[in-house]
C-alpha positions in Angstrom: 4.8 -5.8 -39.6 6.8 -4.9 -36.8 8.2 -6.6 -33.7 9.6 -4.9 -31.0 11.5 -6.8 -27.7 9.0 -7.4 -24.6 9.9 -9.0 -21.5 7.5 -12.0 -20.7 5.3 -12.5 -17.8 8.4 -15.2 -16.2 11.1 -12.9 -16.8 10.1 -9.8 -15.1 11.6 -8.8 -12.1 11.5 -5.6 -9.3 9.8 -2.8 -10.5 8.2 -4.8 -13.7 7.2 -7.9 -11.5 5.4 -5.0 -9.4 4.1 -3.4 -12.6 2.8 -7.0 -14.1 1.0 -8.2 -11.0 -0.4 -4.5 -10.5 -2.1 -5.2 -13.8 -3.2 -8.4 -12.8 -5.3 -7.3 -10.4 -6.5 -4.7 -11.8 -7.4 -5.9 -15.7 -7.1 -10.1 -14.6 -3.8 -9.7 -17.5 -1.7 -7.3 -18.9 -2.5 -5.7 -21.7 0.3 -5.8 -24.9 0.1 -1.9 -24.5 1.7 -1.9 -21.2 3.9 -4.9 -22.6 5.7 -2.5 -24.8 7.5 -0.3 -22.8 8.4 -3.6 -20.5 12.2 -3.1 -21.2 12.1 0.3 -19.8 10.0 -0.4 -16.4 10.5 3.3 -15.1 8.4 4.6 -18.2 6.2 1.9 -18.1 4.9 3.3 -14.8 5.2 6.8 -15.3 2.5 5.9 -18.0 0.3 4.2 -15.6 0.4 6.8 -13.4 -0.5 9.0 -16.3 -3.5 6.7 -17.3 -4.9 6.0 -13.9 -4.8 9.8 -13.3 -6.8 10.8 -16.0 -9.1 8.0 -16.6 -9.5 7.4 -12.1 -8.5 10.9 -10.6 -11.0 13.7 -9.5 -12.8 14.7 -12.8 -16.0 16.6 -13.6 -16.3 13.2 -15.7 -18.0 10.3 -15.0 -15.4 7.3 -15.1 -18.4 5.9 -18.1 -18.0 9.0 -20.0 -13.7 8.6 -19.8 -14.2 4.8 -20.9 -16.9 7.0 -24.4 -14.3 9.2 -25.1 -12.0 6.8 -24.9 -13.2 5.1 -27.3 -14.2 7.2 -29.8 -10.4 8.4 -29.7 -9.3 4.9 -30.1 -11.9 4.4 -33.0 -10.7 7.9 -35.0 -7.1 6.5 -34.3 -7.6 3.3 -35.6 -7.2 1.7 -32.9 -8.6 -1.7 -32.2 -8.8 -1.1 -28.5 
């Protein structure tokens, strides 16, 4: 099993703390997929910006359809979430 160093909630500062706080406000927690890039807060922010644009931006697909597609792709990739 691989171990990736991440920054914990109590260590987060500046931009990363803002990101963690926004994640908690939106989802009730900071998901591990977000923590994976915590050593590079600018990369974390860029990744979240893409996610938010894809999942919440203007689209012909409904929010439910986008979530269904995410589930199908995750299943096809063997990802548990």
